[in-house]
C-alpha positions in Angstrom: 51.2 180.4 101.6 53.6 178.7 104.0 55.9 176.4 102.8 56.3 172.8 104.4 59.2 170.3 104.1 58.3 167.2 101.8 59.8 163.8 101.2 62.2 163.6 97.9 60.9 162.1 94.7 62.8 159.1 93.2 63.8 161.9 90.4 64.9 164.1 93.1 66.9 161.5 94.7 68.8 160.5 91.7 69.6 163.8 91.0 70.8 164.9 94.2 72.8 161.5 94.5 74.5 162.3 91.1 75.4 166.0 92.2 76.7 164.5 95.6 78.9 161.9 93.8 80.4 164.9 91.8 81.5 166.1 95.4 82.8 162.8 96.6 85.0 162.5 93.2 86.6 166.1 93.9 86.5 167.3 97.4 89.1 165.7 100.0 87.7 163.2 102.1 89.4 164.8 105.1 86.7 167.4 105.2 83.9 165.5 104.8 81.5 165.2 107.9 78.6 163.5 106.4 75.4 162.0 107.6 73.2 161.7 104.3 73.8 162.9 100.7 72.8 166.5 100.9 73.7 168.5 97.8 73.2 172.1 98.2 72.5 174.7 95.2 71.6 177.8 97.3 69.0 178.7 100.1 66.7 181.4 101.3 66.0 181.9 105.1 65.7 179.1 106.8 65.6 177.1 103.5 68.2 174.9 101.6 67.7 174.4 97.8 68.9 171.3 96.9 70.7 170.1 93.4 67.2 169.2 92.2 65.2 172.2 93.0 63.8 170.5 96.3 63.6 172.9 99.3 64.9 171.5 102.7 64.2 173.1 106.1 67.6 173.9 107.7 67.8 172.8 111.2 71.7 173.1 111.4 72.4 176.4 110.0 75.5 175.1 108.7 76.9 174.0 112.3 75.7 177.6 113.4 77.6 179.5 110.4 74.6 180.4 108.6 73.1 181.8 111.8 71.3 184.5 110.1 69.6 182.7 107.4 70.6 181.9 103.7 70.9 185.2 101.4 70.3 187.3 104.6 69.9 190.9 102.4 71.4 193.0 105.3 74.7 190.6 104.9 74.5 190.4 101.1 74.5 194.0 100.7 77.5 194.7 103.1 79.4 192.0 101.2 78.4 193.6 97.7 79.2 197.2 98.7 82.7 195.8 100.4 83.3 194.0 97.3 82.8 197.3 95.0 84.6 199.4 97.2 87.9 197.3 96.9 90.7 198.0 99.2 92.7 195.0 98.8 92.7 191.4 100.4 95.0 191.8 103.5 95.6 193.6 106.6 99.2 192.3 107.2 101.0 195.4 105.8 98.2 198.1 106.0 95.3 199.4 107.8 92.2 198.5 106.3 89.2 200.9 107.1 86.4 197.8 107.1 88.7 195.5 109.2 89.5 198.4 111.5 85.9 199.3 111.9 85.2 195.4 112.9 88.2 195.2 115.5 86.9 198.6 117.0 83.3 197.2 117.6 84.7 193.8 119.0 86.8 195.6 121.5 83.9 197.7 122.6 81.4 194.8 122.5 82.9 191.7 123.9 82.9 191.8 127.6 86.2 190.5 128.8 88.2 191.3 132.3 90.3 194.0 131.0 87.7 196.7 131.5 89.3 199.4 129.6 88.5 199.2 126.0 91.8 201.0 125.2 93.7 198.2 126.6 92.0 195.4 124.5 92.9 194.3 121.2 91.3 192.0 118.4 92.7 189.4 116.2 90.7 188.6 113.4 91.1 185.2 111.6 89.3 182.9 109.1 87.8 180.2 111.5 87.3 178.9 115.1 90.4 177.0 114.8 92.7 179.7 114.1 91.1 181.8 116.6 91.5 179.1 119.5 95.1 178.6 118.2 95.8 182.3 118.9 94.1 182.5 122.2 96.3 179.5 123.6 99.4 181.2 121.9 98.6 184.5 123.7 97.8 183.0 127.0 100.8 181.2 126.8 102.7 184.5 126.0 101.2 186.3 128.5 101.8 184.0 131.3 105.3 182.4 130.4 103.7 179.1 131.0 102.8 176.2 128.5 100.1 174.1 130.2 96.6 174.3 129.0 93.6 172.8 130.8 90.4 171.8 128.9 87.5 169.7 128.9 86.4 166.0 128.0 84.0 166.4 125.1 85.3 169.6 124.1 86.0 170.6 120.3 88.1 173.8 119.6 89.5 173.3 116.2 89.9 170.9 113.3 94.1 171.2 113.3 97.1 172.2 115.0 97.0 173.2 118.9 93.1 174.1 118.7 92.6 170.3 118.1 95.2 169.0 120.5 93.6 170.6 123.4 90.1 169.4 122.4 88.4 166.4 124.4 87.0 164.9 121.4 89.5 162.5 119.6 89.5 162.6 115.9 91.8 159.4 115.6 91.5 156.7 118.1 93.8 157.0 121.0 94.1 161.0 120.4 94.0 162.0 124.1 94.4 165.8 123.6 98.1 166.0 123.6 98.6 169.7 124.6 95.8 169.7 127.4 95.1 167.9 130.7 91.3 167.1 130.5 88.8 167.5 133.0 85.4 165.8 133.1 83.0 168.7 131.9 80.3 168.8 134.9 76.5 168.9 134.2 75.4 168.1 137.9 76.6 170.0 141.3 78.2 166.8 142.2 80.2 166.6 139.2 81.1 170.4 139.6 82.7 169.6 143.0 84.8 166.9 141.7 85.9 169.1 138.6 86.6 171.9 141.3 89.1 169.5 143.0 90.7 168.1 139.8 91.2 171.8 138.3 92.9 172.8 141.7 95.2 169.9 141.4 95.8 170.9 137.8 96.6 174.6 138.8 98.3 174.2 141.8 101.5 173.3 139.8 101.9 176.8 138.7 102.7 176.0 134.8 99.1 176.3 133.3 98.7 179.2 131.0 95.0 178.9 130.6 91.8 177.0 131.1 89.8 176.7 127.8 86.0 176.3 128.0 82.7 176.5 126.4 79.8 178.0 128.3 77.6 175.2 126.9 79.7 172.5 125.3 78.1 171.9 122.1 80.0 169.0 120.1 80.2 167.0 123.4 76.4 166.6 123.4 75.2 170.1 123.9 75.9 169.7 127.9 74.6 172.5 129.9 76.7 173.1 133.3 75.3 173.9 136.9 75.3 177.9 137.3 78.2 178.1 139.5 80.6 176.5 136.8 82.1 179.5 135.0 82.6 181.5 138.7 84.5 178.5 139.9 86.7 178.5 136.8 87.2 182.2 137.1 88.0 182.0 140.9 90.5 179.0 140.7 92.1 180.7 137.5 92.5 184.1 139.6 94.1 182.1 142.6 96.6 180.4 140.1 97.6 183.1 137.8 96.1 181.2 135.0 94.1 183.1 132.2 90.4 181.8 131.3 89.7 181.4 127.5 85.9 181.0 126.5 85.1 179.7 123.4 82.1 181.2 121.8 82.9 180.0 118.4 79.6 177.8 118.3 77.5 179.2 121.0 78.1 182.9 120.4 76.1 185.6 118.8 72.7 185.1 119.8 72.0 181.5 119.5 71.5 181.1 123.6 69.3 183.8 123.7 72.2 186.0 124.8 74.7 187.8 122.5 77.5 185.6 124.3 76.7 182.3 125.8 78.6 183.0 129.1 77.0 186.5 129.7 74.4 184.6 132.0 77.0 183.4 134.3 78.1 187.0 135.4 81.9 186.0 134.5 84.1 188.0 132.4 87.0 185.8 130.8 90.2 187.2 129.7 90.0 186.0 126.4 87.0 185.2 124.2 86.9 183.3 120.7 84.2 183.9 117.9 83.5 182.3 114.5 81.0 180.5 112.4 78.0 182.9 113.0 80.5 186.1 113.0 81.1 185.7 109.3 77.5 185.4 108.2 78.7 182.4 105.9 81.9 183.8 105.1 85.3 182.5 106.8 85.6 185.1 109.7 86.9 184.4 113.5 88.2 186.7 116.2 89.7 186.6 119.5 89.5 189.6 121.7 91.7 189.9 124.8 94.2 192.3 126.6 97.0 194.3 124.6 99.6 192.5 126.7 98.5 189.0 125.4 97.6 190.4 121.9 100.4 192.5 120.9 103.4 190.2 120.9 105.5 188.9 119.5 104.7 191.1 116.2 103.9 189.0 113.1 103.4 185.7 114.9 99.9 185.1 113.6 100.1 185.8 109.9 97.1 184.6 107.5 97.4 186.9 104.3 93.5 186.9 103.8 92.3 186.9 107.6 90.2 190.0 108.4 90.4 190.9 104.9 87.6 194.0 104.0 84.6 191.8 102.4 84.6 189.4 105.0 85.1 192.2 107.8 81.9 194.1 106.2 79.9 190.7 106.5 80.9 190.4 110.1 80.1 194.2 110.8 76.8 193.5 109.3 76.4 190.4 111.5 77.0 192.3 114.7 74.5 194.9 113.8 71.7 192.5 113.2 71.9 191.9 117.1 71.7 195.4 118.3 68.0 196.1 118.6 67.7 192.6 120.7 64.7 191.2 118.4 66.7 188.1 117.1 67.9 187.4 121.0 64.3 187.5 122.4 63.2 185.3 119.2 65.8 182.8 120.2 64.6 182.5 123.7 60.9 182.5 122.5 61.4 179.8 119.9 63.7 177.7 122.0 60.7 177.4 124.5 58.4 176.6 121.5 60.8 174.0 120.3 61.1 172.4 123.9 57.4 172.3 124.4 56.5 170.4 121.2 59.4 168.1 122.2 57.9 167.3 125.6 54.3 167.0 123.9 56.1 164.3 121.7 57.7 162.5 124.6 54.3 162.1 126.4 52.6 161.0 123.5 52.2 157.4 122.4 53.9 157.8 119.2 56.2 155.2 118.0 59.5 157.0 118.4 58.5 159.3 121.5 60.3 156.8 124.2 63.5 157.0 122.2 64.0 160.5 123.4 65.7 160.5 126.8 66.6 164.0 127.4 66.3 167.5 125.7 68.5 170.2 127.1 70.4 173.4 125.8 69.2 177.0 125.9 67.4 179.2 123.3 68.4 177.6 119.8 71.1 175.6 120.5 69.1 172.4 121.8 70.2 168.8 122.0 68.0 165.8 121.9 69.3 162.8 123.3 68.2 159.6 122.1 68.3 155.9 123.3 67.1 152.7 121.7 64.1 152.7 119.9 61.8 149.7 121.6 61.4 146.8 119.1 64.4 147.8 116.8 68.0 146.1 117.0 69.5 149.7 116.9 72.1 151.1 119.1 71.5 154.8 120.0 74.0 155.9 117.8 72.3 154.0 115.2 69.1 155.4 115.9 70.4 158.9 115.9 72.0 158.5 112.3 69.1 156.8 111.0 66.7 159.7 112.3 68.7 162.4 110.4 69.2 160.6 107.3 65.1 159.9 107.2 64.7 163.6 108.3 66.7 164.6 105.0 64.4 162.4 102.9 61.6 164.0 104.5 62.8 167.7 103.8 64.5 168.7 106.9 68.5 168.8 107.7 70.2 168.4 110.8 72.9 166.5 112.2 74.5 164.4 115.2 77.0 165.4 117.9 78.7 163.3 120.2 77.2 159.6 119.2 73.5 160.0 119.9 72.4 163.4 120.4 70.6 165.4 117.4 71.8 168.9 117.5 68.9 171.6 116.9 70.6 174.8 115.5 68.4 176.4 113.1 68.8 179.8 111.7 67.8 182.8 114.3 65.6 184.3 111.8 63.3 181.1 111.4 59.6 181.6 111.6 57.6 179.7 114.2 55.7 177.9 111.6 58.6 177.1 109.9 60.2 175.8 113.3 57.1 173.8 113.9 57.2 172.1 110.7 60.8 171.0 110.9 60.3 169.6 114.3 57.5 167.6 113.1 59.6 166.5 110.3 62.0 165.2 112.5 59.8 163.5 114.8 57.9 161.7 112.0 61.5 160.3 111.2 62.0 159.0 114.5 58.8 157.6 114.3 59.6 156.0 111.1 63.0 154.5 112.6 61.2 153.2 115.5 58.6 151.5 113.4 61.4 149.9 111.4 61.0 151.5 108.2 64.2 153.1 107.7 67.0 150.2 106.9 70.4 150.2 108.4 72.2 149.6 105.3 70.8 153.3 104.4 73.2 155.1 106.4 76.3 152.8 105.5 78.0 155.4 103.3 78.0 158.2 105.6 80.4 157.8 108.5 79.4 161.1 110.5 82.1 161.7 113.3 
């Protein structure tokens, strides 16, 4: 029998709030990005199990880190086998078989500019933050330059250089101190403007790299014109800068391609991976040319990065994409979701007019919200109230930018689960537009 989302009961609310309060009393607030009091005890496939035992459809996949579903048996078996086999927890001072296998697979698989796989190397890390930091350092080493160009609305990491080249300010006034920012284009006119600005910045010959997402995720799931990445490649080549493509969130099948940049036909100099790569464990990677990745020796040391258990999980993840079935499913289910959302927008339901745009690719979709007619809420408040109400009704998803719902369920989700989750979200939006969700419900959850 098909499981469907349902609204939490009063008893479940009390139990989940109690579990959430324990987290707030023990876990540092600096790593809280919260929209509602979700308290997870486990999960299976596309479903989370809360502390009360309630099942909630997961339409975030942990910001895409659980892209292959919760408790995926292929990944779980690989982790268990690696844990039983032992082999240490560090590759700093020894070659470890599971880690070597992962690195070999990555240098063969990731389509970068360096065509000779013997001249490629893979860095293995713990998260997108350190992967992008290493890519930036590699570009600076290879070019002898220090400048970095990034894009407004980009998010490349949570601290250090990766944060300092990001176009999303975590603190007011933080304006990417290690990067020169260019507006991320979504129209051809904006692309022409961006091309001119990039030429101006690169002409000084002091830029080591341009770092970019093929689809800008946390900036609002923005899709650039088809010529965007080719234009970056051409300009980088003209002025001797490297092109870093950040695939931490959009990569590994989510857009219907193994890597989101592949549809552009462009080969980057360096590619960064994370989130989905670990199948739920902390794993990241950078693939680039040997001259950028091998010196200075011992300059990127994280003791447990690339450890065999995590490496085994990542190898299992890469194997799940080999037959192409999940890539095809992401494309097909993305079309199902778009059709469902288009039908809602064309309806007379209470919240239908609040959706102003749906964009993205595959199972990486952004639903932009405006004002809800008849309600005194800003678009950002409509978005926050909608995800809060969706949690109450049995579906978990989050907000990016200020007013964009990010729809990124596990790639393994079934079509009936996808439809059920979408209906849950749209019912939540109806409830917000009908004034059934008070603004004070979200007062404790600051989001971004």
